[in-house]
PAGU-43658 format. One record per residue (C-alpha): residue number from 1; residue in three letters; x, y, z. Coordinates in nm, 4 decimals, padded with zeros to 6 digits. Layout:
REM residues N
{NUM, ALA, {X, Y, Z}}
...
//
This chain:
REM residues 121
{1, MET, {-03.2668, -04.5057, 00.1697}}
{2, ALA, {-03.2357, -04.1261, 00.1517}}
{3, ARG, {-03.1386, -03.9716, -00.1735}}
{4, THR, {-02.8940, -03.6765, -00.1784}}
{5, ALA, {-02.9029, -03.3904, -00.4240}}
{6, PRO, {-02.6225, -03.3909, -00.6821}}
{7, GLN, {-02.3295, -03.1637, -00.5965}}
{8, LYS, {-02.2938, -02.8544, -00.8144}}
{9, LYS, {-01.9504, -02.7702, -00.9459}}
{10, PRO, {-01.8303, -02.4188, -00.8561}}
{11, VAL, {-01.8300, -02.1771, -01.1466}}
{12, PRO, {-01.5033, -01.9825, -01.1779}}
{13, LEU, {-01.5396, -01.6071, -01.1627}}
{14, ALA, {-01.4075, -01.3909, -01.4434}}
{15, PRO, {-01.1275, -01.1537, -01.3410}}
{16, ARG, {-01.2421, -00.7997, -01.2755}}
{17, PRO, {-01.0678, -00.5136, -01.4526}}
{18, ALA, {-00.8787, -00.2647, -01.2357}}
{19, ALA, {-01.1192, 00.0163, -01.3238}}
{20, ARG, {-01.4237, 00.0608, -01.5396}}
{21, ASN, {-01.3506, 00.0181, -01.9114}}
{22, GLU, {-00.9779, -00.0379, -01.8464}}
{23, PRO, {-00.8067, -00.3692, -01.9154}}
{24, PRO, {-00.6354, -00.5325, -01.6175}}
{25, THR, {-00.2664, -00.4504, -01.5931}}
{26, VAL, {00.0016, -00.7139, -01.5779}}
{27, GLU, {00.3017, -00.6167, -01.3730}}
{28, PRO, {00.6367, -00.7450, -01.4966}}
{29, LEU, {00.8331, -00.9885, -01.2856}}
{30, TRP, {01.1766, -00.8762, -01.1687}}
{31, ARG, {01.3393, -01.1981, -01.2907}}
{32, HIS, {01.2150, -01.1355, -01.6473}}
{33, LEU, {01.3426, -00.7779, -01.6531}}
{34, LEU, {01.6739, -00.8864, -01.5024}}
{35, GLY, {01.7106, -01.1665, -01.7560}}
{36, ASP, {01.6468, -00.9304, -02.0459}}
{37, ARG, {01.9106, -00.6909, -01.9125}}
{38, LEU, {02.1684, -00.9678, -01.8622}}
{39, ARG, {02.1112, -01.0963, -02.2164}}
{40, THR, {02.1455, -00.7451, -02.3591}}
{41, LEU, {02.4714, -00.6860, -02.1721}}
{42, ARG, {02.6100, -01.0230, -02.2872}}
{43, HIS, {02.5114, -00.9595, -02.6493}}
{44, ASP, {02.6598, -00.6090, -02.6363}}
{45, ARG, {02.9912, -00.7722, -02.5399}}
{46, GLY, {02.9587, -01.0235, -02.8245}}
{47, GLU, {02.9862, -01.3195, -02.5879}}
{48, THR, {02.8324, -01.6642, -02.5882}}
{49, LEU, {02.6474, -01.8114, -02.2929}}
{50, GLY, {02.9433, -02.0404, -02.2331}}
{51, GLU, {03.1998, -01.7605, -02.2177}}
{52, THR, {03.0042, -01.5491, -01.9711}}
{53, ALA, {02.8952, -01.8478, -01.7637}}
{54, ALA, {03.2549, -01.9732, -01.7299}}
{55, ARG, {03.3712, -01.6377, -01.5927}}
{56, ALA, {03.0720, -01.6205, -01.3563}}
{57, GLY, {03.1237, -01.9753, -01.2301}}
{58, VAL, {02.7786, -02.0952, -01.3353}}
{59, SER, {02.6701, -02.3415, -01.5993}}
{60, PRO, {02.5606, -02.2144, -01.9411}}
{61, GLN, {02.2236, -02.3794, -01.8777}}
{62, TYR, {02.1757, -02.1841, -01.5537}}
{63, LEU, {02.2736, -01.8560, -01.7188}}
{64, SER, {02.0286, -01.9301, -02.0005}}
{65, GLU, {01.7521, -01.9899, -01.7443}}
{66, MET, {01.8408, -01.6612, -01.5733}}
{67, GLU, {01.8218, -01.4762, -01.9049}}
{68, ARG, {01.4847, -01.6312, -01.9880}}
{69, GLY, {01.3457, -01.5461, -01.6440}}
{70, ALA, {01.2957, -01.9135, -01.5634}}
{71, LYS, {01.5071, -01.8938, -01.2458}}
{72, GLU, {01.4803, -01.6720, -00.9397}}
{73, PRO, {01.8553, -01.6326, -00.8868}}
{74, SER, {02.0109, -01.5575, -00.5500}}
{75, SER, {02.1871, -01.2285, -00.4921}}
{76, GLU, {02.5174, -01.4173, -00.5048}}
{77, MET, {02.4383, -01.5540, -00.8508}}
{78, ILE, {02.3299, -01.2132, -00.9760}}
{79, ALA, {02.6519, -01.0608, -00.8416}}
{80, ALA, {02.8632, -01.3333, -01.0063}}
{81, VAL, {02.7047, -01.2801, -01.3472}}
{82, ALA, {02.7192, -00.9009, -01.3125}}
{83, GLY, {03.0900, -00.9283, -01.2313}}
{84, ALA, {03.1474, -01.1511, -01.5325}}
{85, LEU, {02.9827, -00.8835, -01.7462}}
{86, ASP, {03.1977, -00.6096, -01.5847}}
{87, VAL, {02.8937, -00.4266, -01.4474}}
{88, SER, {02.8205, -00.3320, -01.0860}}
{89, LEU, {02.5046, -00.4433, -00.9100}}
{90, LEU, {02.3986, -00.0785, -00.8943}}
{91, ASP, {02.4455, -00.0316, -01.2692}}
{92, LEU, {02.2643, -00.3580, -01.3405}}
{93, THR, {01.9718, -00.2585, -01.1188}}
{94, MET, {01.9564, 00.0907, -01.2678}}
{95, GLY, {01.9544, -00.0596, -01.6174}}
{96, VAL, {01.6583, -00.2800, -01.5250}}
{97, ALA, {01.4779, 00.0201, -01.3739}}
{98, GLU, {01.5420, 00.2320, -01.6828}}
{99, SER, {01.4068, -00.0358, -01.9146}}
{100, LEU, {01.0968, -00.0596, -01.6981}}
{101, ARG, {01.0503, 00.3171, -01.6906}}
{102, GLY, {01.0572, 00.3337, -02.0692}}
{103, SER, {00.8044, 00.0577, -02.1259}}
{104, ARG, {00.5557, 00.0716, -01.8380}}
{105, PRO, {00.1960, 00.1745, -01.8856}}
{106, ALA, {00.0811, 00.4606, -01.6622}}
{107, SER, {-00.1621, 00.2281, -01.4813}}
{108, VAL, {00.1273, 00.0260, -01.3339}}
{109, GLN, {00.2376, 00.3191, -01.1189}}
{110, GLY, {00.1777, 00.3005, -00.7485}}
{111, ALA, {00.1431, 00.5730, -00.4896}}
{112, ALA, {00.3408, 00.8910, -00.5612}}
{113, GLY, {00.4180, 00.7677, -00.9144}}
{114, ARG, {00.6492, 00.4881, -00.7978}}
{115, THR, {00.6827, 00.1888, -01.0254}}
{116, MET, {00.5476, -00.1386, -00.8915}}
{117, LEU, {00.7173, -00.4702, -00.9638}}
{118, ALA, {00.5799, -00.8150, -00.9007}}
{119, LEU, {00.8297, -01.0342, -00.7209}}
{120, ALA, {00.7652, -01.4051, -00.7535}}
{121, ALA, {00.7838, -01.6128, -00.4400}}
//
């Protein structure tokens, strides 16, 4: 009976930094930035999750998941919550972009200085 050599387990490779002596950059996810902005707007209005969710037609649990970045909400859901907070989609999007602009490291910029976002699938 022929004897086979034992199988070797693959060794995982360590992630490579983006450039020499620079730590790898982590790009923020849109849903996290959006959630932070929604929470800020709701708090600025002095509202509870339940109050805002009722006006938006979503459950408080769903709104909480949106604010925590745990959900990838549809454009309809984003529009409903924005409307409940009396903010336009443009103003909401600009607010997210402004918060990103103020906190991004220079290494997260793409071509021509544009900010790059990671969109989860």
